[in-house]
C-alpha positions in Angstrom: -0.8 58.1 -106.7 -4.2 58.7 -105.3 -7.0 57.8 -107.8 -9.9 60.1 -108.7 -12.3 57.8 -106.9 -10.1 57.8 -103.7 -10.0 61.6 -103.8 -13.7 61.9 -104.1 -14.4 59.4 -101.3 -12.4 61.5 -98.9 -14.7 64.5 -99.5 -17.9 64.8 -97.5 -21.4 64.9 -99.1 -21.6 68.7 -99.0 -18.3 69.1 -100.8 -19.2 66.5 -103.4 -22.5 68.2 -104.2 -20.7 71.6 -104.4 -18.0 70.1 -106.6 -20.8 68.8 -109.0 -22.5 72.2 -109.2 -19.3 74.0 -109.9 -18.0 71.5 -112.5 -17.9 72.5 -116.2 -21.0 70.2 -116.7 -22.9 72.1 -113.9 -24.1 68.8 -112.4 -27.3 68.9 -110.3 -27.1 66.2 -107.7 -30.1 65.3 -105.6 -29.6 65.8 -101.9 -31.1 62.4 -101.1 -28.5 60.4 -103.0 -26.0 58.3 -101.0 -22.5 59.4 -100.9 -21.3 56.3 -102.9 -23.8 57.2 -105.6 -22.6 60.8 -105.7 -19.0 59.6 -106.0 -20.0 57.3 -109.0 -21.7 60.2 -110.8 -18.8 62.5 -110.3 -16.2 59.9 -111.2 -17.8 59.5 -114.5 -18.4 63.2 -115.2 -15.4 65.3 -113.9 -11.7 65.0 -114.5 -8.9 64.5 -111.9 -7.6 67.8 -112.9 -10.9 69.5 -112.1 -11.0 67.9 -108.6 -7.4 69.4 -108.0 -8.5 72.7 -109.2 -11.5 72.7 -106.9 -9.5 71.7 -103.9 -6.8 74.4 -104.7 -9.5 77.1 -105.0 -10.8 76.1 -101.6 -7.4 76.6 -99.9 -5.6 79.2 -101.8 -4.5 81.7 -99.2 -1.1 83.0 -98.2 0.6 85.2 -95.7 -1.5 86.5 -92.7 -4.7 85.1 -94.0 -3.2 81.6 -94.3 -1.9 81.9 -90.8 -5.3 83.0 -89.4 -7.0 80.2 -91.3 -4.6 77.7 -89.8 -5.2 79.1 -86.3 -9.0 78.8 -86.8 -8.5 75.3 -88.0 -6.5 74.4 -85.0 -9.3 75.9 -82.8 -11.8 73.7 -84.5 -9.8 70.6 -84.1 -9.1 71.4 -80.4 -12.9 71.7 -79.8 -13.4 68.3 -81.6 -11.1 66.6 -79.2 -12.3 68.5 -76.1 -15.8 67.2 -76.8 -14.3 63.6 -76.7 -13.1 64.2 -73.2 -9.6 65.4 -73.7 -8.1 68.4 -71.8 -6.3 70.2 -74.6 -3.4 72.6 -74.8 -2.7 74.3 -78.0 0.5 75.2 -79.8 3.4 73.9 -77.8 6.1 75.7 -79.5 9.5 74.3 -80.4 11.1 71.9 -77.9 14.2 70.3 -79.4 13.4 71.1 -83.0 9.7 70.1 -83.1 6.4 71.8 -82.6 3.1 70.2 -81.6 -0.1 71.8 -82.5 -2.4 70.2 -79.8 -1.7 67.9 -76.9 -4.7 66.3 -75.3 -4.8 64.4 -72.0 -7.6 62.2 -70.7 -7.4 60.3 -67.4 -8.8 56.7 -67.4 -9.9 54.5 -64.6 -11.0 55.4 -61.0 -8.6 53.4 -58.9 -5.4 53.1 -61.0 -5.5 56.3 -62.9 -3.8 56.0 -66.2 -3.4 58.9 -68.6 -4.0 58.8 -72.3 -2.2 61.5 -74.2 -2.8 62.5 -77.9 -0.4 64.5 -80.0 -2.4 66.2 -82.7 -0.8 67.6 -85.8 -3.2 69.9 -87.8 -2.7 70.3 -91.6 -5.0 72.7 -93.3 -3.9 71.1 -96.7 -3.3 67.8 -98.4 -1.0 65.4 -96.6 1.6 62.9 -97.7 3.8 60.1 -96.1 6.4 62.7 -94.9 3.7 64.3 -92.6 3.0 60.9 -91.1 6.7 60.1 -90.5 7.3 63.5 -88.8 4.3 62.9 -86.5 5.5 59.4 -85.7 8.8 60.9 -84.5 7.0 63.3 -82.2 4.8 60.5 -80.8 7.9 58.4 -80.1 9.5 61.3 -78.2 6.5 61.6 -76.0 6.3 57.9 -75.5 9.9 58.1 -74.2 9.1 61.1 -72.0 5.9 59.5 -70.5 6.5 55.7 -70.5 3.6 54.9 -68.2 1.1 56.8 -70.4 -0.7 55.7 -73.5 0.4 58.0 -76.3 -1.3 58.3 -79.6 -0.8 60.5 -82.7 -3.5 62.1 -84.8 -2.9 63.7 -88.1 -5.9 65.8 -88.9 -6.2 67.4 -92.3 -8.5 69.3 -94.4 -7.3 68.3 -97.9 -6.7 64.9 -99.4 -4.4 62.2 -98.0 -2.4 60.6 -100.8 -2.0 56.7 -101.0 1.5 57.0 -99.4 0.2 58.7 -96.4 -2.4 56.1 -95.8 0.0 53.2 -96.3 2.6 54.8 -94.0 0.0 55.4 -91.3 -0.9 51.7 -91.4 2.7 50.9 -90.4 2.3 52.8 -87.1 -0.3 51.4 -84.7 -0.3 54.6 -82.6 -1.0 56.9 -85.6 -4.5 57.7 -86.9 -5.5 59.9 -89.8 -8.7 62.0 -89.8 -10.0 64.4 -92.4 -12.0 67.3 -91.0 -12.9 69.9 -93.8 -12.2 73.5 -93.1 -15.4 75.5 -93.7 
């Protein structure tokens, strides 16, 4: 189970300040405070239930709007990895029962060109260990398909990663987790 402190630490400063303002105690948090200090204040003044309510309000969409939000989020993530030097392809639809949101390719070296490929799974929600395990399977399929390339998996999410997701990701050296809020 993810503790209140761990959930708060995953949010960015802007989200923490907003959380304090919208809390039942209407906390006014100074902009100059360090993130760790804001986390301590919120940890003492809001409940775990309120954190869940706040996060749920931020992502309560369904149907077409949820689909559009997901597409916008994938575009944002694709831009993030493109800025890091990857040529990205979005939405590779089902191939043998799996879908990949983004594939990024970066060529390394001048003489012996080696390719680094990233498989990016975008989740505009909270994640758990099952999400990590599914991504590891996709990464393994790509490693088998491209044995001369370096293949890494990124699970990018907008919500909270539970402790199981983090523990599972530590077991796979080629899997990384990254939280990028959807604003």
